[in-house]
C-alpha positions in Angstrom: -30.9 14.9 65.7 -29.7 13.7 62.2 -26.0 13.0 62.4 -25.2 12.2 58.6 -21.8 12.4 58.9 -19.0 9.4 58.6 -15.9 9.6 59.9 -13.9 6.8 60.4 -11.7 6.6 63.6 -8.9 3.9 64.8 -10.2 1.3 67.4 -7.7 -1.1 68.6 -10.9 -3.3 70.0 -12.7 -3.7 66.9 -11.3 -6.4 64.4 -10.7 -4.0 61.7 -8.5 -1.8 63.7 -11.3 1.0 62.8 -14.9 2.2 63.2 -17.0 4.8 62.2 -18.7 7.7 64.1 -20.9 10.7 63.3 -19.6 14.2 63.3 -22.2 14.6 66.4 -20.7 13.4 70.1 -23.3 10.8 70.3 -23.1 10.1 74.0 -23.8 14.4 75.0 -26.4 14.8 72.5 -28.5 11.8 73.4 -28.9 13.8 76.5 -30.0 16.9 75.2 -31.9 15.4 71.7 -35.6 14.2 71.6 -34.3 11.5 68.9 -31.1 10.7 67.1 -29.4 8.9 64.2 -27.0 6.1 64.9 -23.5 6.2 62.7 -23.5 3.5 60.7 -27.0 2.7 60.2 -28.9 5.8 60.6 -30.1 7.8 57.5 -28.5 5.3 55.3 -31.4 3.2 54.8 -33.9 6.1 54.5 -31.8 7.6 51.8 -32.1 4.4 49.8 -35.9 3.9 50.1 -35.9 8.0 49.1 -34.0 7.3 45.9 -36.2 4.4 44.6 -39.2 5.8 46.0 -38.1 8.9 43.4 -36.5 6.7 40.8 -40.1 5.3 40.4 -42.0 8.8 40.0 -39.3 10.0 37.7 -40.2 6.7 35.3 -44.0 7.0 36.0 -43.4 11.0 34.8 -41.5 9.9 31.7 -43.5 6.9 30.5 -46.9 8.7 31.4 -48.1 5.3 33.2 -47.9 4.4 37.2 -46.0 1.7 38.2 -46.9 2.3 42.1 -50.0 1.6 44.1 -49.0 4.7 46.7 -49.8 8.5 45.8 -47.4 11.4 46.4 
């Protein structure tokens, strides 16, 4: 289960007075899903890494040079 939703809900126990949750009921999905991402901190790092990888590919195509040691 990949939960990409981000919702702010009131939480008086949090010092900020709110916390972030996803669109999926984490505890219920945990019972049936083989794996699940947390919110926050789930897909954000992957999104950033893929954005950087795609930026490198675009720079390589534009310049005609190979800037990275990886293929793909």
